[in-house]
C-alpha positions in Angstrom: -26.1 -53.1 29.7 -27.6 -50.5 27.0 -27.2 -47.8 29.8 -23.5 -48.6 30.0 -23.1 -48.0 26.3 -24.5 -44.6 26.6 -21.9 -43.5 28.9 -19.2 -42.9 26.2 -21.6 -40.9 24.3 -22.4 -38.7 27.3 -19.0 -38.2 28.1 -18.2 -37.1 24.4 -21.1 -34.7 24.7 -19.9 -33.2 27.8 -16.4 -32.7 26.5 -17.9 -31.2 23.5 -19.9 -28.8 25.3 -16.8 -27.9 27.6 -14.6 -27.4 24.5 -17.1 -25.0 22.8 -17.6 -23.0 26.1 -13.9 -22.4 26.2 -13.3 -21.4 22.7 -11.5 -18.2 22.0 -10.8 -16.5 18.7 -7.2 -15.9 17.7 -6.8 -12.2 18.2 -3.5 -12.0 16.6 -4.7 -13.5 13.5 -7.8 -11.3 13.6 -5.6 -8.5 13.8 -3.3 -9.6 11.0 -6.4 -10.1 8.7 -7.6 -6.5 9.2 -4.0 -5.1 8.7 -3.9 -6.9 5.2 -7.3 -5.8 4.3 -6.5 -2.2 5.0 -3.6 -2.2 2.7 -6.2 -2.5 -0.3 -6.9 1.3 -1.0 -4.9 2.9 1.7 -4.1 6.5 0.8 -1.4 9.0 1.6 -3.6 10.7 4.1 -3.9 7.6 6.0 -7.5 6.9 4.9 -9.1 4.2 3.0 -10.2 4.8 -0.7 -11.8 1.2 -0.9 -15.1 2.4 -2.1 -17.6 0.0 -3.7 -16.8 -1.2 -7.1 -13.2 0.6 -7.2 -10.1 -1.1 -8.2 -9.2 -1.5 -4.6 -12.6 -3.1 -3.8 -11.8 -5.6 -6.7 -8.3 -6.3 -5.8 -9.4 -7.0 -2.1 -11.9 -9.5 -3.1 -9.5 -12.5 -3.9 -8.1 -12.2 -0.5 -11.4 -12.2 1.1 -12.2 -15.4 -0.7 -8.7 -16.9 0.2 -9.7 -16.5 3.9 -13.4 -17.9 3.5 -11.8 -20.9 1.6 -9.2 -21.4 4.8 -12.0 -21.4 7.1 -13.5 -24.2 5.4 -16.3 -22.5 3.4 -17.5 -22.9 0.0 -17.3 -19.5 -1.8 -19.4 -18.2 -4.4 -20.5 -14.7 -5.7 -24.0 -14.2 -6.3 -25.8 -11.7 -8.9 -25.6 -8.7 -6.8 -21.9 -9.3 -6.3 -22.1 -10.5 -2.9 -19.5 -13.0 -1.6 -21.0 -15.8 0.3 -19.1 -18.7 2.1 -21.2 -21.6 3.1 -20.5 -24.5 5.4 -23.0 -27.5 6.1 -24.3 -28.3 9.5 -25.0 -31.4 10.9 -28.8 -31.1 10.3 -29.3 -30.2 6.6 -33.0 -29.6 7.1 -32.2 -26.5 9.3 -32.0 -23.0 7.9 -28.6 -21.3 7.9 -27.3 -19.0 10.8 -25.6 -16.1 8.8 -23.1 -13.7 9.8 -21.5 -10.8 7.9 -20.7 -7.2 6.9 -18.9 -5.3 4.1 -15.6 -4.5 3.1 -16.4 -1.2 1.0 -15.5 2.1 2.8 -16.7 5.9 2.5 -14.2 7.9 0.3 -11.1 8.7 2.7 -12.7 6.3 5.3 -11.1 4.2 8.2 -10.1 0.5 8.5 -12.8 -0.7 11.0 -16.2 0.2 9.7 -17.3 -2.9 8.1 -14.1 -4.9 7.9 -14.2 -5.8 11.9 -17.6 -7.5 11.1 -16.3 -9.4 8.0 -13.0 -10.5 9.6 -14.6 -11.2 12.9 -17.2 -13.5 11.2 -14.4 -15.5 9.3 -12.3 -15.6 12.3 -15.2 -17.3 14.2 -15.9 -19.8 11.6 -12.1 -20.5 11.4 -11.9 -21.1 15.3 -14.8 -23.8 15.0 -13.1 -25.5 12.2 -9.7 -25.6 14.2 -11.8 -27.0 17.3 -13.5 -29.6 15.3 -16.9 -28.1 16.2 -19.7 -28.6 13.7 -23.0 -26.6 14.4 -26.3 -28.2 13.8 -27.3 -25.5 11.4 -25.6 -24.6 8.2 -23.4 -21.5 8.4 -23.0 -18.5 6.1 -20.6 -15.7 5.8 -21.9 -13.0 3.8 -19.8 -10.1 2.4 -22.2 -7.6 1.2 -21.7 -5.4 -1.8 -21.6 -1.7 -1.4 -23.1 -1.1 2.1 -21.9 2.5 2.1 -23.5 3.4 -1.2 -26.9 2.2 -0.3 -26.8 -1.2 1.1 -27.0 -2.7 -2.1 -26.0 -6.3 -1.6 -28.4 -6.8 1.4 -31.4 -4.9 -0.4 -30.9 -7.6 -3.4 -31.0 -10.5 -0.9 -34.3 -9.3 0.8 -35.8 -8.3 -2.8 -35.7 -4.4 -1.9 -33.4 -3.5 -4.9 -35.4 -2.0 -7.7 -34.4 -1.6 -11.4 -34.4 2.1 -11.1 -31.9 1.9 -7.9 -29.5 0.1 -10.0 -29.2 2.8 -12.4 -28.1 5.3 -9.5 -24.4 6.6 -9.5 -22.1 4.9 -7.0 -19.0 6.7 -5.2 -16.8 4.9 -7.8 -18.4 7.0 -10.6 -20.5 4.0 -12.4 -23.8 3.0 -11.7 -24.7 0.3 -9.4 -25.5 -1.9 -12.3 -22.1 -1.4 -14.0 -20.4 -1.9 -10.6 -22.1 -5.1 -9.9 -20.8 -6.4 -13.4 -17.3 -5.5 -12.2 -17.6 -7.6 -9.3 -18.6 -10.4 -11.2 -22.4 -10.2 -10.6 -25.3 -9.9 -13.2 -27.8 -7.0 -12.4 -30.4 -8.6 -15.0 -30.7 -11.6 -12.6 -30.8 -9.9 -9.4 -34.7 -10.2 -8.8 -34.0 -14.0 -8.5 -31.9 -13.4 -5.4 -34.7 -12.4 -3.2 -34.9 -14.8 0.0 -38.5 -15.2 1.6 -38.8 -14.4 5.2 -37.6 -17.2 7.3 -35.0 -18.3 4.7 -32.3 -17.5 7.4 -32.6 -18.9 11.1 -30.7 -15.8 12.5 -28.5 -13.0 11.1 -25.7 -11.6 13.1 -23.3 -8.6 12.7 -20.5 -7.6 14.4 -19.8 -3.7 14.1 -17.9 -0.8 15.4 -20.2 1.7 17.3 -20.5 4.7 15.3 -20.7 6.9 18.2 -19.0 7.4 21.6 -21.1 5.8 24.2 -19.2 2.5 24.8 -15.8 4.5 24.5 -16.8 7.2 26.9 -18.3 4.9 29.5 -15.5 2.5 29.1 -17.8 -0.5 28.3 -16.9 -3.8 26.2 -20.0 -4.4 24.3 -23.1 -2.7 22.8 -26.1 -4.8 22.6 -28.2 -3.2 19.7 -31.8 -2.5 20.5 -32.7 -1.9 16.9 -31.6 0.3 13.8 -33.2 3.7 13.7 -35.4 4.9 10.7 -34.2 7.8 8.7 -36.4 10.3 7.1 -35.4 13.4 5.0 -37.3 16.6 3.9 -36.3 19.6 1.9 -37.5 22.9 2.9 -37.5 25.7 0.4 -38.5 29.2 1.7 -38.9 31.7 -1.2 -38.9 35.4 -1.0 -37.5 38.1 -3.3 -33.8 38.4 -4.4 -32.7 42.1 -4.3 -29.8 44.3 -3.9 -28.2 43.9 -0.3 -27.2 47.9 -0.4 -30.1 49.4 -1.5 -33.0 47.4 -0.1 -34.3 48.8 3.3 -34.3 46.1 6.1 -38.4 46.8 6.5 -38.8 46.3 2.8 -37.2 42.9 2.5 -38.7 39.4 1.9 -35.6 37.4 2.9 -35.9 33.8 3.2 -32.7 33.4 5.0 -34.6 34.5 8.3 -37.4 32.0 8.5 -34.7 29.3 7.6 -32.3 30.2 10.2 -35.3 30.6 12.7 -36.4 27.0 11.4 -33.0 25.7 12.1 -33.3 26.6 15.7 -36.7 25.3 16.1 -35.4 21.8 14.9 -33.0 21.6 17.9 -35.5 22.9 20.4 -38.3 20.5 19.4 -36.2 17.4 19.0 -34.3 17.8 22.5 -37.7 18.9 24.2 -39.2 15.3 23.8 -37.8 12.6 26.0 -36.2 9.8 24.0 -32.9 9.3 21.8 -34.6 10.9 18.7 -32.1 13.1 16.7 -32.8 15.9 14.3 -30.2 17.8 11.9 -30.4 20.5 9.3 -27.1 19.5 7.6 -27.5 21.4 4.4 -28.4 24.9 3.6 -28.4 26.6 0.2 -29.0 30.3 -0.8 -29.8 31.3 -4.1 -28.6 33.1 -6.1 -25.6 32.7 -3.3 -24.0 36.1 -3.6 -22.7 38.0 -0.7 -24.3 41.2 -1.9 -27.6 39.9 -3.0 -30.5 39.1 -0.7 -31.4 35.7 -1.5 -34.6 34.9 -3.2 -34.8 31.1 -2.2 -33.1 29.2 0.6 -33.2 25.4 0.8 -32.5 23.3 3.6 -32.5 19.6 4.5 -34.1 18.4 7.6 -33.3 14.7 8.7 -35.0 13.0 11.8 -33.8 9.6 13.1 -35.5 7.3 15.6 -36.4 3.7 16.3 -40.0 4.5 15.9 -41.3 5.9 12.7 -44.3 7.1 14.4 -42.4 9.3 16.4 -40.4 10.7 13.6 -43.6 11.8 11.9 -45.2 13.5 15.0 -42.1 15.4 15.4 -42.3 16.4 11.7 -45.7 17.6 11.8 -45.0 19.9 14.7 -41.9 21.4 12.7 -44.0 21.6 9.7 -46.4 23.8 11.4 -43.5 26.0 12.7 -41.9 26.3 9.2 -45.4 27.5 8.0 -45.8 29.9 10.6 -42.2 31.6 10.2 -42.9 31.8 6.3 -46.1 33.8 7.0 -44.5 36.2 9.5 -41.7 36.8 7.1 -43.9 37.3 4.0 -42.4 34.3 2.4 -43.9 31.2 1.0 -42.8 27.5 1.8 -42.4 24.3 -0.2 -41.9 21.1 1.5 -40.7 17.9 -0.3 -40.4 14.5 1.3 -37.3 12.5 0.0 -37.6 8.8 0.0 -35.0 7.2 1.8 -34.1 3.3 2.0 -34.1 3.2 5.7 -36.8 1.8 7.9 -36.8 0.9 11.5 -35.5 -2.4 12.2 -35.9 -3.8 15.9 -33.3 -6.7 17.0 -34.9 -9.8 17.9 -35.4 -9.9 21.7 -34.1 -13.4 22.0 -31.0 -12.8 20.2 -30.4 -9.6 22.3 -30.9 -11.7 25.4 -28.2 -14.2 24.3 -25.7 -11.4 23.1 -25.9 -9.8 26.7 -25.8 -13.2 28.4 -22.9 -14.6 26.5 -20.8 -11.2 26.6 -21.5 -11.1 30.6 -20.5 -15.0 30.8 -17.2 -13.8 29.1 -16.6 -11.2 31.8 -17.4 -8.3 29.7 -19.4 -5.2 30.4 -22.5 -4.3 28.4 -24.8 -1.5 27.5 -28.1 -1.8 25.3 -28.4 1.2 22.7 -29.7 1.9 19.4 -27.9 2.2 16.3 -28.1 5.6 14.6 -26.5 4.4 11.7 -27.8 2.2 8.9 -26.3 -1.3 8.3 -26.9 -4.4 6.3 -28.4 -5.8 9.2 -31.4 -3.4 9.0 -32.2 -5.2 5.6 -31.7 -8.7 6.7 -34.0 -8.2 9.5 -36.9 -8.0 6.9 -36.3 -11.8 6.4 -34.8 -13.0 9.5 -34.3 -12.6 13.4 -31.3 -10.1 13.7 -28.9 -9.2 16.1 -25.9 -6.7 16.3 -22.9 -6.5 18.5 -21.2 -3.2 19.0 -17.6 -2.6 20.1 -16.0 0.8 21.2 -14.6 3.1 18.5 -12.1 5.5 19.9 -13.7 8.8 20.8 -16.7 7.8 18.7 -15.2 8.3 15.4 -16.1 6.5 12.2 -16.1 7.2 8.4 -12.7 8.9 8.9 -8.9 7.8 8.8 -8.8 8.2 12.5 -11.3 5.7 13.2 -9.9 3.0 15.5 -10.9 -0.1 17.7 -8.2 -1.7 19.7 -7.2 -5.4 19.2 -8.6 -6.2 22.6 -11.9 -4.6 21.9 -12.2 -6.3 18.3 -11.2 -9.7 20.0 -13.9 -9.1 22.8 -16.5 -8.5 20.0 -15.5 -11.5 18.1 -15.8 -13.9 21.0 -19.3 -12.7 21.8 -20.1 -13.4 18.2 -18.6 -16.8 18.5 -20.6 -17.9 21.7 -23.6 -16.1 20.4 -23.6 -18.1 17.4 -23.1 -21.3 19.4 -26.0 -20.5 21.9 -28.3 -19.6 19.0 -27.4 -22.8 17.3 -28.3 -24.6 20.3 -31.6 -22.7 21.1 -33.1 -22.6 17.7 -32.6 -26.4 17.4 -34.9 -26.8 20.2 -37.7 -24.4 18.8 
């Protein structure tokens, strides 16, 4: 008799599992939410001026809170200005699974970098609510403060935001501390936000690919292997400023020559090694900077990115030796300064990568594993939680520009993978 009583429960469980497997996000509603958000800060050039702490950022936040509430989440703003929506799970003893991204943009940016992850996460939770599906784990949707200006909100959550960093200038022309106050936060209390490692069961971020791999290869989903480390150096070649017309070529100590040769060497060294590392000289300054004066000093910035910090420094050591030899040969001197960057490598969790790939393929989508060459909030969250990122194609690989575009179909596919990855992780992590 007792076994007969179990049959209805088993049927309910089977129906529940079947329902969960068939869930799809509302693509039309997701696109509408993105279009509405895009109006906050839209400029006459077609780009977005919704930089962090700006009037446009502030104006958009009530709309975000409204959507979170409609998704059945309890909404709050923490001391760093992060907007957080929370929903209870069936098992209150479990740690939350968190989803999120950011709504701030670079000056004259696009409409998709950040917002796709925010609106995709909200749509996922809203879809679960409408289907009557409650996860075992509590859920969190986090809209991080000022990702574009230094991953401020996510650094605060993992205890990586210093008092000195809060005094840095933002794109809005105010310090980060002043901007956080404008968002309703309290910079004096930020240290109390730091969450310990293990406080979150998993963190997921949906994002456009800031590159052209998926678009070029006509693929649906990028399974992110990890987020690269970034290291910067300033190289200063110093010679002797002199008149460009009266100083013979063989009597010059022109620092532009070793600087130019070093720039070529960067390309040669970086491309010679196998791998996906990239190196860039993106800024060169000549002093005094006049067309009729041989420069007395030339400064250039070197950036190297890779998933391995060890490899970055190996390449740097080789380039440093080349720079010193070029200075010696040209009769100039060389000074090198390492510039601290808040960007350390963050590998995606192997199990989460497997789940993302598996769920995408179950949905009939094509996938590719690839690293992220750009920084994200997920990079910081990986310090305290297993992390996974889902990429969708960006047309022509364009990002941080008004031309940035991802189709409604691509966005819906990414959100569906986020939805089913969440459900599968909820199931697997309960069993751990």
